[in-house]
N, C-alpha and C positions, 0 to 999 in steps of 0.2 A: 548218812546218805539221805535219809529223808529230809533232814534239814536243809541239804544243799539243793534238793529239788525244789523245796518251798522257796528258798530264796532266789533260785533262778526264776521261778514262776512269778515271783514279786517284781522281779527285775523286768521281766517282760511285760507284765500288767501296767507299770508305771508309764513307758513310753506309748503303749497302746491307748492308756487313758488320756494322755496328753494329746496325742495325735488326734484321736476321735473327737476330743472337745474342740480342738482347733479345727477340724474339718466341719464339724457341726455348725461352729460360729460361721465360717466362711459360706457354707451353703445356705445358711438362713440369711445372711446379709445379701447374697446373690438373689435368691428368692424375693427378698423384700424390694430390692432395686428393680425386679422385673416381675412384681406381683401382678401387673395386668396381663402380661403374657402367660405367667403360670395359671392366672385364672381363665384365661382364654382357652388354653390347652385342656384344663380340667372340664370346662363348659362342653367343649367339643366331645371329650370322651363320653360325657354324660348324656349329651342330646343327640349326637349323630349316630345312628345305628352303624355306619361305616367303621367307626372307632369305638364302639362300645367294648370290644375286646381288650383295649388299652387299660381299662380299669383293672384287668388281671396282671397286667405287666408289673406294677410295684410289688405285689405279693409273690410273684414268680421270682422276681429279682432277689427279694429277702429270702426266699427258699434256697436259691442257688448260693447265695452267700453263706447261708446256714450250713449247707452241706460241706462247705470248704473251712469252717470254723476250726475243727480239730488240726488241720494243717496249718491255718493261720496262726494258731497259738504258738508255733514252733518259729515264727518269722518276728522280726523286730520292724516296726515301721521307721521310715525315715522321710526327708524331705528330697524330692526329685524335682529338678528345675524343668524337664520337658513338659511336666504338667502345666506350667505356666504357658508355654508356647500353644498347648491345646486350648487353654482357657482364652488366649489372645486370639486364636483362630476363631473360636466361639463369639467373642467380643466384636471381632471384624465382621463375621457373618451376620451378626444381630444388627450392626450398623447398616450394612448393606441392605438388609431386609426392611429395616425401618426407613432408609432412604428410597428404596424402590416400592414399598408397599407390599412386601413379600411376607406374608405371615409365616410361610414355610421357613424361610431363612432365619426369621426372628425365633421361632420356636426351636429350630435345630440349633441355633446360637446359644440359647439358654441351656439345652441338654449338654452341648459341648463345654460350656463353662462349667457345669456341675461335674462332669467327667474329668475335665482338667483339674479342678479343685481336689477331687479324689486321689489322682495321680500325684499331683504336687505334694500333698498332705501325707500320703501314705507311703510313698516310695516306690522305686522300681521292682523290688521283689514281690511286695504285697501286690501291686498292680498287675504284675505277670500272673499271680495265683488268682486274682479276680478279673482276668481279661474278659472272660466270656460275660460274667455279670454286668460289667462295665460296658461292654460292647452292646449288650441286650437292651441296655437302656436307649438305645436309638430307636427301638419300636414304641417309645413313648411319644415320639414325634407324630402327629397326625398328619401323614403324607400319604399321597397316593391317588387322591380323587382326580389329579391331573391325567390320570390314564383313562377316565371314562369315555372320552371321545374315541380313542383308538380301540378300547375294549368293545365300544358299541359296533365299530366297524367289523372287527374279528368276529364278534358273536354273529353279526349278520351274514358275513361270508360263510362261516361254518354251517350256519342253518340253511344257506342256499345249496351248499354242496350236498348235504344230507337230504334235502327236498329233492334234489335232481336225482340222487340214488333211490329214493323212494318213489319216484315217478310222480310227484306232485308238480304241476305246472306253476311256476311263480316268476315274478319279475322284481328286481331290487332297483331301488333308486336312493343311493346313500345308505341310510338305516331303516329305510321303509321297504317292506316286502308285500307284494301284492299276490294273492292266490284267487282261484275262483270263489273261495268262501268269504274272503274278506281283505281288510287293508290292516297290516301290523307294523307296529313301530318297535324297534329294539330300544326301548327308553333307557335313561340313565340308570334306572333302578334295576333294569334287567341286563346291565353290562357286565355284571359279575365281579366288579371291582371290591366291594364289600368283602366277598369271599376270598378274593386273590390276596387282599392286604392282611387278612386275617391268617390264611394259609401260609404266608410268608413268615409271620411271627411264630406260628406253630411249627413250621418246618424248621426254622433255626434252632428251636428250642429241642426238638426231638433229634436233630443232627448233633447236637452237642451232648445231650443226655445218653443217647443211645448208640453213638458210634465214637470209634477211636480214630479210624483211618480217614485221612482227608479225602481220598478219592471216593469213598463211600458217603461221606458227608455231603460233597459236592453232587454226586448222583442223586442223593435223596432230595436235596434241595431243588434240583431240576424237576424231579418227579412232582414235588410239593407245588410247584408254580405252574408247570405245564398241564397237569391233570385237571385243576380247576378250570382253566381256560377251555380246554376241550369239553368238560363235563357241562359248563355253562352253554356252550354252543348246541350240545346234545338237548339240554333243557329247553332252549328257544325252539330248536327244531320241533321237539315233542309237543310243545304247545301248539305251534302251527298246525302240525300233522293231526293232533286230535280235533282241532276245529275243522280241518278238511275233510276227516272221516266222519265225524258227527253232523257237521253243518251247523254248528253253533259256536260263535266266538265266545259267547259267555261262559259256557261250558269248559271250554279250554282255558279261559282266563281263571275260571274256579280251580281247575287242575293245576294250573302253574302256580297259584297262591299257595296251594296245599303242599306241592311237592317242593317248592323251593324255599321252604322255611327250615327249620332245625333238621327235618328227615333228610333232605337233600345234603345239607351240610355234614351231618353224621355219616351218611352212607358213603360219601367221598373220603372223608378222613379215614373211616374203617377199611376202605379199598386201599388206601395208600399204605396204611399200616400193615395191612395183611400182605400186601406185596413186599413190603421192606422188612418184615419180622425176621426172616431166617438170615438176613444180612446183617442184624444188630451184632456188634462186636465189642461192646462195653459190658462188663459183668456188673451186677448191682453193688458189688462191694469194691469195685475198683477204685483206686484213689483218684482224685480230680487233679492233683498235681504231686509232685515228689518234693516235699519239703526239704529232704535232705541235700537236694540239687540248688536250693535257693539259699545263696550264701548272704548272711547278714552284712549289711553295709552301715558304715559310721556317717551319719549325717553331719555336715558342717555348717548348714544354714539353720538357724533356729526355727521352729515350726511356726512360732508367731509371725516370723517375717514372711514366710512362705504364704501363710493364710491371709495376712494383710495385703501381700502383693497380689494375690488372686482377686481379691475384693476391688483393689484399685484398678486392676485391668478391666474388671466387669464394669466399674462405674464410669471409666473414660467414654464409651460410646454414647451413654445417657447424656453425659454433660454436653458432648459435641453435638448431638442431635438437637438438644434444647436450644443451644446458641444460634445455630444455623435457622431453625424453624421460626426464631422470632421476627425474622424479616418478611414473613408472608403479608401480602396486601390483600384486603378485602375485595370482593367482587362488588359490582354494581347491585343496586337493590332490585332492579328488574331488568328484563332482557327483552329487547324489542327485535322482533324478527324482520329481516329485510325486505324492502321492495326489490324484486327481481325484474329486470327490463325483459319485456315480452312474456312475463309469466303473471298470472293473477291468483291471488288467495281465494280457495274456495272450501267449502265444508268437506270433511272427510266422510263419505258414505259408501256403502256398498263393500262387499268382499268380506274376508276375514280381517279384523283390526291387527295392524301391526305397530308395534311400540318398543323401541330399543330399551334396554335396561341398563342404567347407570345408577346403582344404589348410592344414596347419600350425596348426590350432586347439589351444590348450592344453588344452581339455576338449571331448569331444565324446560325448553319449550319444543314445540312441534307443530307443524302446520302443512297443509296440502296445497300445491301449485298447479295451475293448469295453463298450458299455452294456447295459441290460437288453433293448433292442430288437434286440440282435444286430449293432447298427452298430459298424464298427471305424475307428480312426483312429490314424495313426502320428505320434508326437511326437518331433521332433528339436530337439536344443539343441546349439549350438557356441558356446564362450566363448574369446576372445582376451584376455589381460591387456594387450596393446598391438599395434596393427595395423602390419604391417612388410610389404616386398615379398613377395608370395608367402604372406603370412598375413593375410589381409583378408577382411572381410565382402562386399565388392563387388570383382569383378575377373574376368577372363576365365576361364571353366570354374568359377567359383564359384556356389553357390547350389543350387537344386532339382534341377539336372540337371548332372552332372559330364561332363569330356570324354570318358571312356571308359564311360558309362552306357549302360545298354540302353534308357533312356528319352530321349525328345527332346522339346523344346519344341514346341507346336503353336500356342497362342494364348493371349492375356490372358482374364482372367474379372473379373467385377466385384469390385472392391478392398473389403476392409473398412476400418473406421476405423483410420488410422495402420498400414495393412499393404498388402499386394500380393496378387494371387492370379493363377494361371495354370494352363493345361491342359497336360499333358503326355502322351504316347502312347508305346506300345511294341507292335509287331506285333497291333494291332487293340484293345489295352486302353488305357483312359483313366484318368487320375488328375487330381484337382485338388489344388493345393498353395497353402496361404496362408502367407505369410513375413511376419514381423516383425523389424526390425533395431533394435536399442538400442545407441546410442553417444552418448557425452556427455551431453547433457540431453535428447535427443529419442528417441521411437520412431517409426519410419517404414518404409514399404515402398518409398520412392523412393530409387533408387540415387543420384541427384544430391543429394538430401537427406543422405544418409549421408556421401557423400564431402564435402560442404561442412561438415558438423558435425565430421567426421574432422580436416579441415584446421584447423577452428576450435580444437579441443582440442590439437592438435598444434602450433598456432602460438602460442597464448596460455595455455595450460594448461587443466586440467580432467581429468574422469575420462578415464583412456585405455583403459578396458575396453570390449570391443565384444561383443555378444552377438546370435545369430540364434536365433529360435523359429520352427519351421515344424510345421504341421499338415497331414497330407495323408490322403486317403482314395480308394479306387478307385471308379469307376462300376460299379454293379453290373448295369447293363443299357444297351444303346446308347439314348443321348439322355436318360438318367437322372442328373441331377446328383448328387454326393455331398455337395454344399455344405451341405445342412441338417445332416448328421452333423457336418461340420467346425464349423459354427457353433455346435451345441449343446455340443460338445467345449469349444470356446474360451470359451463362456459359463460353463461349469462350472469351467474352469481358472482364470478370474478375469482382472484386468488384467495384461497383459504386462508392462509396465514394472517393477512391483516384483518380479515373478516373475524376470525377467531380472536385476535387480539383486541378488536373493538367489543366483541361479546363480553370478553373478560375484564374490560375497563382499562386496557392498556393501548393507549393511542400511539 
């Protein structure tokens, strides 16, 4: 009997060893193909406080797998073709992300390709047993900073509601709140996105480890996401309220920095766990899955073929991208700003300086123009020979307001034809900015249209250059829009499309 058990164990160990070696080789090849993206992801984990928690995800996944090892030993790995479909989806996502300059899509594509390799090389039953650890790998993707503007607005609105309840007179303008004590901004760092992203990962882990019932898991995830949003609004309100009661903005800022550190994070986690503790329905010794219900399957496809197919699928988008990008044309060595009929170039003086942010632009020029009526408009032009990650028209921190700018976005404004318009503010001053983006064969103010056109030319070829043309003017008095001056300037400048093409060296 003992000999039979040992023989069975050896028979199981052989397939596991073969499949794990093939999986390791396929994963290593994928990471080598996309080493830049893998390095970028790791650098984001290390350098960005928003994603420092991602450093804990790999050991958590390893722990989750280790917990399932006793049951996994009773299963035999096989090849499962649907894993190749997931790898293909990841490869397509990476290609679209590379074409559109979307780091998030590339990073997600890399993770999906690795998940697909696991499923393809270990088979259906093993993948079902490892379903949650495989799913949890999605939290390796540094995603969520796109929520910052929305979270700033929500936090400001919650603060205003609580200030009204507390009887503190306040006025809100976008993300700026004014009280008799001072002028407060719900800055990006105060939006609570860092906390929300970390709580999403924490909530998913607790939902799997501590609950068996799906309704309870869903309810816990809802609490884990809603409570941090509300708590962040309370924190912002408390900061403003302390400033109002003490008459000291500096004291309130110090209070905020102390409370919003690890103490605040720990208190909210403890509160959520305390509220949920009595509803936990998974025992500490409950099995993670029932190995007896997982029938072993006989794979017909050799594991070497599955691993090689996964690597070939991953290599395709890299080869395609390299072939298309070879057609990019260089931009001119210099960029000459135009002479605009009825407008004269003048030095930029007075007010709070404004400068749009287009990181990595091959050419950038900016000048101020004045007409006979004394109206002044700033013109900015940014040119890219080819958009890459960190060098793109549309992206986080790119556009009319940079990440370290003294100006902040407050609201949209009526858009001109083929453009976009927005209002920005700084310490009580207001500007309007009209932006046009020229990429491929279109001129548009829509970020989505620009991304789609960028993907198109990066996927099937076409003009790779990308140009941003921005015109901006300050409001000379409260409630007085500078838009007539901007519209008059743009009318004198002429059609944006040929002007942008000339700036990029395309006549």
